[in-house]
C-alpha positions as CSV (number, residue, x, y, z in Angstrom):
1,M,107.1,-83.9,126.7
2,S,107.5,-82.5,130.2
3,S,107.4,-84.8,133.3
4,D,108.8,-84.8,136.8
5,G,109.2,-88.5,136.8
6,T,106.0,-89.4,138.7
7,G,104.0,-90.3,135.7
8,R,104.2,-92.9,132.9
9,P,102.4,-93.4,129.7
10,L,98.9,-94.9,130.0
11,A,98.9,-98.5,129.1
12,K,95.9,-100.7,128.3
13,P,93.2,-98.1,129.0
14,G,90.4,-100.6,128.2
15,P,89.8,-101.8,131.8
16,L,89.8,-98.2,133.1
17,L,87.3,-97.2,130.5
18,A,85.1,-100.2,131.3
19,A,85.2,-99.2,135.0
20,V,83.9,-95.7,134.4
21,S,81.5,-96.1,131.4
22,R,79.3,-99.0,130.4
23,S,77.7,-97.5,127.3
24,F,80.7,-95.5,126.0
25,F,83.0,-98.5,126.5
26,L,80.6,-100.6,124.5
27,S,81.0,-98.1,121.6
28,L,84.7,-97.6,122.0
29,R,85.7,-101.2,121.9
30,F,84.5,-101.6,118.3
31,L,86.1,-98.4,116.9
32,P,88.8,-98.7,114.2
33,E,92.2,-98.8,115.8
34,P,93.5,-95.4,114.5
35,I,90.9,-93.5,116.4
36,H,90.4,-95.9,119.4
37,G,93.3,-94.4,121.5
38,P,92.6,-90.6,121.0
39,L,88.8,-91.0,121.6
40,G,89.4,-93.2,124.7
41,L,91.9,-90.7,126.1
42,G,89.5,-87.8,125.5
43,Y,86.8,-89.6,127.4
44,L,89.1,-90.4,130.3
45,L,90.3,-86.8,130.6
46,A,86.7,-85.5,130.5
47,R,85.6,-88.1,133.1
48,T,88.5,-87.1,135.4
49,S,87.6,-83.4,135.2
50,D,83.9,-84.3,135.8
51,T,84.9,-86.3,138.9
52,L,86.9,-83.3,140.2
53,A,83.9,-80.9,139.6
54,D,81.2,-83.2,141.0
55,T,82.8,-84.6,144.1
56,L,80.5,-82.9,146.6
57,S,82.6,-84.0,149.6
58,L,85.3,-81.6,148.4
59,P,85.1,-77.9,149.3
60,L,83.9,-75.8,146.4
61,E,87.1,-73.7,146.4
62,Y,89.2,-76.9,146.1
63,R,87.2,-78.1,143.2
64,H,87.8,-74.9,141.4
65,E,91.6,-75.1,142.1
66,A,91.7,-78.8,141.0
67,L,90.0,-78.0,137.7
68,E,92.5,-75.1,137.2
69,A,95.4,-77.4,137.9
70,F,94.2,-80.1,135.6
71,D,93.5,-77.6,132.8
72,T,96.9,-76.0,133.2
73,A,98.7,-79.3,133.1
74,I,96.9,-80.3,129.9
75,Q,97.3,-77.0,128.1
76,R,100.8,-76.0,129.0
77,E,102.7,-79.3,129.4
78,L,103.8,-78.3,132.9
79,P,105.2,-80.8,135.4
80,I,102.7,-83.4,136.5
81,S,103.4,-82.5,140.1
82,L,100.5,-80.1,139.6
83,L,98.3,-83.2,140.1
84,R,100.1,-84.5,143.1
85,K,97.0,-84.2,145.4
86,F,94.7,-86.1,143.1
87,P,95.6,-89.7,144.1
88,S,95.0,-88.8,147.7
89,L,91.4,-87.7,147.1
90,R,88.6,-90.1,148.1
91,V,85.5,-90.6,146.0
92,H,82.8,-93.3,146.3
93,H,83.0,-94.7,142.8
94,P,85.9,-97.1,142.5
95,G,86.4,-96.4,138.8
96,E,86.6,-92.7,139.4
97,Q,89.0,-93.3,142.3
98,E,91.3,-95.2,140.0
99,L,91.0,-92.3,137.4
100,L,92.3,-89.8,140.0
101,S,95.1,-92.2,141.1
102,R,96.2,-92.4,137.5
103,S,95.8,-88.8,136.5
104,A,99.5,-88.4,135.9
105,E,99.4,-91.2,133.4
106,L,96.6,-89.5,131.5
107,L,98.7,-86.3,131.3
108,V,101.7,-88.1,130.0
109,A,99.5,-89.8,127.4
110,V,98.3,-86.4,126.2
111,Q,101.9,-85.1,126.0
112,T,103.0,-88.1,123.9
113,Q,100.2,-87.8,121.3
114,P,101.0,-86.5,117.8
115,S,100.7,-82.8,117.6
116,D,97.5,-82.7,115.6
117,V,95.7,-85.0,118.1
118,R,97.2,-83.2,121.1
119,Q,95.8,-79.9,119.7
120,E,92.3,-81.4,119.4
121,L,92.5,-82.9,122.9
122,R,93.5,-79.5,124.3
123,R,90.7,-77.8,122.5
124,L,88.2,-80.3,123.8
125,M,89.3,-80.1,127.4
126,A,89.5,-76.3,127.4
127,I,85.8,-76.2,126.4
128,I,84.7,-78.9,128.8
129,I,86.6,-77.5,131.8
130,R,85.3,-74.0,131.1
131,G,81.8,-75.4,131.2
132,Q,82.4,-77.2,134.4
133,R,83.8,-74.1,136.0
134,D,80.7,-72.1,134.9
135,D,78.6,-74.9,136.4
136,L,80.3,-74.7,139.7
137,A,80.1,-70.9,139.7
138,H,76.3,-71.0,139.0
139,F,75.2,-73.7,141.4
140,G,77.9,-73.0,144.1
141,T,76.9,-74.6,147.3
142,A,73.1,-74.5,146.8
143,P,71.4,-76.9,149.3
144,A,68.9,-79.6,148.4
145,E,66.1,-77.7,150.2
146,A,66.7,-74.7,148.0
147,P,68.0,-75.9,144.6
148,V,69.2,-73.4,142.0
149,A,68.1,-73.6,138.4
150,L,69.6,-72.4,135.1
151,H,68.1,-69.1,134.1
152,N,66.8,-70.0,130.6
153,S,67.0,-72.3,127.6
154,A,70.1,-70.6,126.3
155,D,72.0,-71.5,129.5
156,L,70.9,-75.1,129.1
157,V,71.9,-75.3,125.4
158,A,75.3,-73.7,126.3
159,Y,75.8,-76.3,129.0
160,T,75.0,-79.2,126.8
161,Y,77.5,-77.9,124.2
162,A,80.2,-77.4,126.8
163,V,80.1,-80.9,128.2
164,A,78.9,-83.0,125.2
165,G,78.3,-81.0,122.0
166,C,82.0,-80.3,121.7
167,V,82.7,-84.1,122.1
168,G,80.7,-84.6,118.9
169,E,82.9,-82.1,117.2
170,F,86.1,-83.7,118.6
171,W,85.0,-87.2,117.5
172,T,84.4,-85.9,114.0
173,Q,87.8,-84.1,113.8
174,I,89.7,-87.1,115.1
175,C,88.0,-89.3,112.4
176,A,89.0,-86.7,109.8
177,L,92.6,-86.8,110.9
178,R,93.0,-90.5,111.2
179,L,90.5,-92.2,108.9
180,P,90.9,-91.0,105.3
181,N,87.7,-91.0,103.2
182,F,85.5,-91.8,106.3
183,A,83.1,-89.0,105.3
184,R,80.4,-89.3,102.7
185,I,79.3,-85.6,103.2
186,P,81.3,-82.4,104.0
187,I,83.2,-82.5,107.3
188,E,81.6,-79.3,108.5
189,T,78.2,-80.8,108.1
190,L,79.3,-83.8,110.1
191,R,80.7,-81.6,112.8
192,E,77.4,-79.8,113.1
193,Q,75.5,-83.1,113.2
194,G,77.9,-84.4,115.8
195,R,77.5,-81.4,117.9
196,L,73.8,-81.7,118.0
197,F,73.9,-85.4,118.5
198,G,76.2,-84.9,121.5
199,Q,73.9,-82.3,123.0
200,G,71.0,-84.7,122.6
201,L,72.8,-87.4,124.5
202,Q,73.5,-84.9,127.3
203,L,69.9,-83.8,127.4
204,V,68.9,-87.5,127.9
205,N,71.4,-87.7,130.8
206,I,70.0,-84.5,132.4
207,L,66.4,-85.6,132.1
208,R,67.2,-89.0,133.6
209,D,69.2,-87.5,136.5
210,L,66.8,-84.7,137.5
211,P,66.0,-86.1,140.9
212,E,69.7,-86.8,141.8
213,D,70.7,-83.3,140.7
214,L,67.9,-81.7,142.7
215,R,69.1,-83.5,145.8
216,A,72.5,-81.9,145.1
217,G,71.0,-78.4,144.8
218,R,71.1,-78.3,141.0
219,C,68.2,-77.9,138.6
220,Y,69.0,-78.0,134.9
221,L,65.5,-77.2,133.8
222,P,65.3,-73.5,132.9
223,E,63.9,-71.3,135.7
224,D,61.8,-69.1,133.4
225,E,60.0,-72.1,131.9
226,L,59.3,-73.5,135.4
227,I,57.9,-70.2,136.5
228,A,55.7,-70.0,133.4
229,C,54.2,-73.4,134.6
230,G,53.6,-72.0,138.1
231,T,56.4,-73.8,139.8
232,N,60.0,-73.4,140.8
233,P,63.0,-75.7,141.6
234,A,62.2,-76.0,145.3
235,L,58.6,-77.0,144.6
236,L,59.8,-79.9,142.3
237,L,60.8,-81.7,145.5
238,T,57.2,-82.0,146.6
239,T,55.1,-81.4,143.5
240,P,57.1,-82.7,140.6
241,A,54.1,-83.2,138.3
242,A,53.9,-79.4,137.8
243,A,57.0,-79.6,135.7
244,R,55.6,-82.0,133.2
245,P,55.2,-79.5,130.4
246,V,58.8,-78.3,130.8
247,V,60.1,-81.9,130.9
248,E,58.1,-82.9,127.8
249,H,59.5,-79.9,125.9
250,W,63.0,-81.0,126.6
251,L,62.2,-84.6,125.9
252,Q,61.2,-83.4,122.4
253,R,64.3,-81.3,122.1
254,A,66.4,-84.3,123.0
255,E,64.6,-86.5,120.5
256,Q,65.2,-84.0,117.7
257,S,68.9,-83.7,118.6
258,L,69.3,-87.5,118.8
259,A,67.9,-87.7,115.3
260,Q,71.0,-85.9,114.1
261,G,72.9,-89.0,115.1
262,A,71.0,-91.0,112.5
263,A,71.9,-88.4,109.8
264,Y,75.5,-88.6,111.1
265,E,75.6,-92.4,110.6
266,K,74.4,-92.0,107.0
267,G,77.2,-89.5,106.3
268,I,80.1,-91.8,107.3
269,R,81.7,-94.9,106.0
270,G,82.7,-98.1,107.8
271,V,80.6,-100.7,109.6
272,R,82.5,-100.4,112.9
273,L,82.3,-96.7,112.9
274,R,78.6,-96.6,112.1
275,F,78.0,-99.3,114.7
276,S,79.8,-97.3,117.4
277,V,77.8,-94.2,116.7
278,S,74.5,-96.1,116.5
279,I,74.7,-97.7,119.9
280,P,74.5,-94.6,122.1
281,R,71.8,-93.1,119.8
282,R,69.6,-96.1,120.2
283,I,70.2,-96.4,123.9
284,G,69.3,-92.7,124.1
285,F,66.0,-93.1,122.3
286,A,65.2,-96.1,124.5
287,T,65.9,-94.0,127.6
288,L,63.6,-91.3,126.3
289,Q,60.8,-93.8,125.8
290,T,61.3,-95.1,129.3
291,L,61.3,-91.5,130.7
292,R,58.0,-90.8,129.0
293,R,56.5,-93.9,130.7
294,H,58.2,-93.2,134.0
295,P,59.0,-89.5,134.5
296,A,62.2,-89.3,136.5
297,L,60.9,-86.7,138.9
298,E,57.9,-88.8,139.7
299,T,59.5,-92.2,139.9
300,P,60.9,-93.3,143.3
301,T,63.7,-95.4,141.7
302,R,66.4,-94.2,139.2
303,V,65.1,-94.6,135.7
304,K,67.4,-96.5,133.4
305,V,67.2,-99.0,130.5
306,G,67.9,-102.7,131.3
307,R,70.6,-104.9,130.0
308,S,68.1,-106.6,127.7
309,T,67.3,-103.3,126.1
310,V,71.0,-102.5,125.7
311,L,71.5,-105.8,123.9
312,K,68.5,-105.1,121.6
313,C,70.0,-101.7,120.8
314,A,73.3,-103.3,120.0
315,G,71.7,-105.8,117.7
316,A,69.7,-103.1,115.9
317,A,72.9,-101.0,115.6
318,L,74.8,-103.8,114.0
319,L,72.0,-104.5,111.5
320,G,71.8,-100.8,110.7
321,A,75.6,-100.5,110.3
322,L,75.7,-103.5,107.9
323,T,72.8,-102.4,105.7
324,P,74.5,-99.3,104.1
325,A,77.6,-101.4,103.5
326,L,75.7,-103.7,101.2
327,R,74.9,-100.8,98.8
328,P,77.5,-99.5,96.3
């Protein structure tokens, strides 16, 4: 481990996880102990890099430099002084502010992981940060009045892999390393299902956040599909209904990818593990149903599922996780 003395190992990450993720923390708290730490650390690292990439109050050049510094510190075990500016940054979300202030602790936590886990964390973050860099390079400083879109469906699929599909692969690999006999089916099959499941969850986030992203100058709906419908990213600000065919197409794609989560659950052992996988899948499906009733682009308030729906999803997830356990 390499340190310049300004960092310390991360202790009790639970409160920090709860501060930056309601749904993921709900899953994480029920995971078996051997994988709880690595998966929680992976999430906190990804959320930190996401904060650096998405803090619009920071100059674009600085966000690129910050991502580079964070990636270098993770991959090369260089002194954590590379992160010395992070605690002084100011963001609106209090949980993200704490993440930045504790970035050195996250780095020390990576460096103190067993070598096999450390290798997987580094692979995960290399993919995620590369995707975030590409995202910054594509959207740049596009203003809200002239948002920029991804070129085509291949760009959108690549983006969902870079920020979420790789997480499904990471989750599977950590389980394979730390939970003997967790898999009922070949690990490679689970990795593929986990990748698609992660991409589906990210598509749900993208479709839910379309208005917010447009106001930031970003449109994740493919430009060629919008043009085929007679519209473009700028027109979505005033005539959002024109994009309905494109939105519906990606709602269907998200639904198909989320279905891979159900297949993933059937392919693994352990009530706690199945329960933790099932919760985000069920919340994702509930969000898709809400988005079909209230299209995000055409709804004045942010579309999200309520607490009662989350509780129903948790109850259904528990029942579904217990049922396979009753069979031989």
